[in-house]
C-alpha positions as CSV (number, residue, x, y, z in Angstrom):
1,M,-27.4,-12.2,0.9
2,S,-24.3,-13.4,2.9
3,T,-24.4,-12.7,6.4
4,P,-21.1,-9.9,7.3
5,T,-18.3,-11.6,9.7
6,A,-16.8,-9.5,12.2
7,P,-13.8,-8.0,10.9
8,T,-10.2,-9.9,11.6
9,V,-7.0,-8.1,12.7
10,C,-3.5,-9.4,12.2
11,E,-0.7,-8.1,14.4
12,F,2.9,-8.9,12.7
13,T,5.8,-7.3,14.5
14,T,10.0,-8.9,13.2
15,A,13.2,-7.5,12.6
16,D,13.9,-10.5,10.9
17,M,13.8,-9.4,7.3
18,D,13.2,-12.7,5.7
19,E,10.1,-12.8,8.3
20,A,9.3,-9.4,6.8
21,R,9.8,-10.1,3.1
22,E,7.5,-13.8,3.9
23,F,4.7,-11.9,5.4
24,L,4.4,-8.6,2.9
25,D,4.4,-11.2,0.0
26,S,2.2,-13.4,1.4
27,V,-0.5,-10.6,2.2
28,Y,0.1,-8.3,-0.3
29,G,1.7,-10.2,-3.2
30,W,5.0,-7.9,-3.3
31,R,8.5,-9.5,-4.4
32,L,10.9,-7.5,-1.5
33,T,14.5,-6.1,-1.8
34,V,15.6,-5.0,1.8
35,H,18.1,-2.6,2.8
36,R,18.9,-1.5,6.2
37,H,21.1,1.5,6.7
38,G,22.0,2.7,10.5
39,N,18.3,0.7,11.4
40,A,19.2,-2.7,12.0
41,G,17.5,-4.3,15.3
42,R,14.5,-2.0,14.9
43,P,11.1,-4.1,13.8
44,L,8.7,-3.9,10.8
45,V,5.5,-3.5,12.5
46,V,2.0,-3.9,10.9
47,S,-1.4,-3.7,12.1
48,R,-3.9,-5.1,9.6
49,T,-7.7,-5.3,9.9
50,D,-9.5,-7.4,7.2
51,A,-13.4,-6.7,6.7
52,G,-13.9,-8.8,3.8
53,A,-13.1,-7.1,0.7
54,V,-11.6,-4.3,2.2
55,S,-8.7,-3.8,4.6
56,C,-6.9,-0.7,6.5
57,A,-3.4,-1.4,8.2
58,H,-1.0,0.6,10.1
59,A,2.3,0.0,9.6
60,T,6.5,1.1,10.5
61,A,9.0,0.2,8.0
62,P,12.4,0.9,9.2
63,G,15.4,1.4,7.0
64,D,15.2,1.2,3.2
65,I,12.7,-1.0,1.4
66,S,12.0,-1.6,-2.4
67,Y,9.8,-4.1,-3.9
68,Q,8.0,-4.2,-7.5
69,V,4.4,-4.8,-8.2
70,A,3.0,-5.8,-11.0
71,G,-1.2,-6.9,-12.1
72,E,-2.7,-6.8,-8.5
73,D,-6.4,-6.3,-8.8
74,F,-7.0,-4.3,-5.9
75,V,-6.3,-0.7,-5.3
76,V,-4.4,0.9,-2.2
77,I,-4.6,4.5,-1.0
78,D,-1.3,5.5,1.4
79,T,-1.9,8.1,3.9
80,L,1.9,8.6,4.7
81,S,2.8,9.9,8.5
82,S,6.4,10.1,8.4
83,G,9.1,9.2,6.0
84,V,9.5,9.2,2.4
85,F,7.9,6.8,-0.6
86,E,9.0,7.1,-3.7
87,L,6.9,4.9,-6.5
88,E,8.7,4.8,-10.2
89,H,6.0,4.0,-13.0
90,D,6.2,4.2,-16.7
91,K,8.6,6.9,-17.1
92,S,8.3,8.8,-14.1
93,C,9.1,8.8,-10.5
94,D,6.8,10.4,-7.8
95,R,7.8,11.1,-4.4
96,Y,5.6,11.5,-1.5
97,G,6.5,12.9,2.4
98,P,4.3,13.2,5.6
99,G,0.7,14.2,5.1
100,D,0.6,12.9,1.1
101,V,-2.3,10.6,0.4
102,Y,-1.8,8.7,-2.9
103,V,-2.6,5.8,-5.0
104,A,0.1,2.8,-4.5
105,N,-1.3,0.2,-6.5
106,H,-4.2,-0.3,-8.6
107,P,-5.1,-2.9,-11.2
108,G,-2.6,-3.1,-14.0
109,A,0.1,-1.5,-12.0
110,E,3.4,-2.6,-12.7
111,F,6.1,0.0,-10.6
112,R,8.8,-0.1,-8.5
113,S,8.9,1.2,-5.3
114,T,11.6,2.3,-2.6
115,T,10.7,3.4,1.0
116,R,12.5,5.2,3.7
117,D,11.8,4.9,7.9
118,I,8.1,5.1,7.0
119,E,4.8,4.9,8.8
120,V,2.0,4.6,6.9
121,L,-1.8,3.8,7.0
122,T,-2.8,1.8,3.9
123,T,-6.4,1.6,2.6
124,T,-7.3,-1.4,0.4
125,L,-10.2,-1.7,-1.8
126,P,-11.3,-4.3,-4.7
127,S,-10.9,-2.6,-7.9
128,T,-14.9,-3.7,-8.4
129,L,-15.7,-0.9,-6.0
130,F,-14.0,1.8,-8.0
131,A,-15.9,0.3,-11.1
132,E,-19.2,0.8,-8.9
133,V,-19.1,4.4,-7.6
134,A,-18.0,5.2,-11.3
135,G,-21.4,3.9,-12.3
136,A,-19.4,1.4,-14.8
137,A,-19.8,-2.4,-15.2
138,P,-18.3,-4.4,-12.5
139,D,-15.2,-5.6,-15.4
140,T,-14.4,-2.5,-16.1
141,L,-10.6,-1.6,-15.3
142,V,-10.9,2.0,-13.5
143,E,-7.6,4.0,-14.8
144,F,-6.5,7.2,-12.7
145,S,-5.3,10.0,-14.6
146,S,-2.8,10.9,-12.4
147,Y,-0.6,9.6,-9.4
148,T,0.7,13.1,-8.4
149,P,-1.0,14.3,-4.9
150,I,-3.3,17.4,-5.6
151,A,-1.9,19.9,-2.8
152,G,-4.4,19.8,0.3
153,A,-7.0,16.8,-1.4
154,G,-6.0,14.9,1.2
155,R,-8.3,15.7,3.5
156,R,-11.2,14.9,1.7
157,W,-10.0,11.3,2.0
């Protein structure tokens, strides 16, 4: 049995969108395209705590940011405090607002997302954890039946 290590905290702040792009690409594997409409100079702020396979981050992202995700092997659950988050996947587009809790990434996901002036708490979990909780083999790909938030269900999260 391995000895647990103390969580590590990473604080990142920049108003330089090239730096923001590099940081988010390295942490999440995203390919970002950033648009700043009326928010020039306001920084992207991320406070991320890594605790082994699980991490949580609080982020404030001003302006419009869009990115694409393909095939990341983790599940991200977002809790949106403010702003708008749009997630285009398959043949639909879901739109989330303050108070919504939603699956923002899952194994095998291919989607495009756009955010506008968001403040969000993200929780990143290994996909193997979902298989374990579901009582499936560790290499089982867990699929979600829907990405649309269920009214009031965010309180359980």
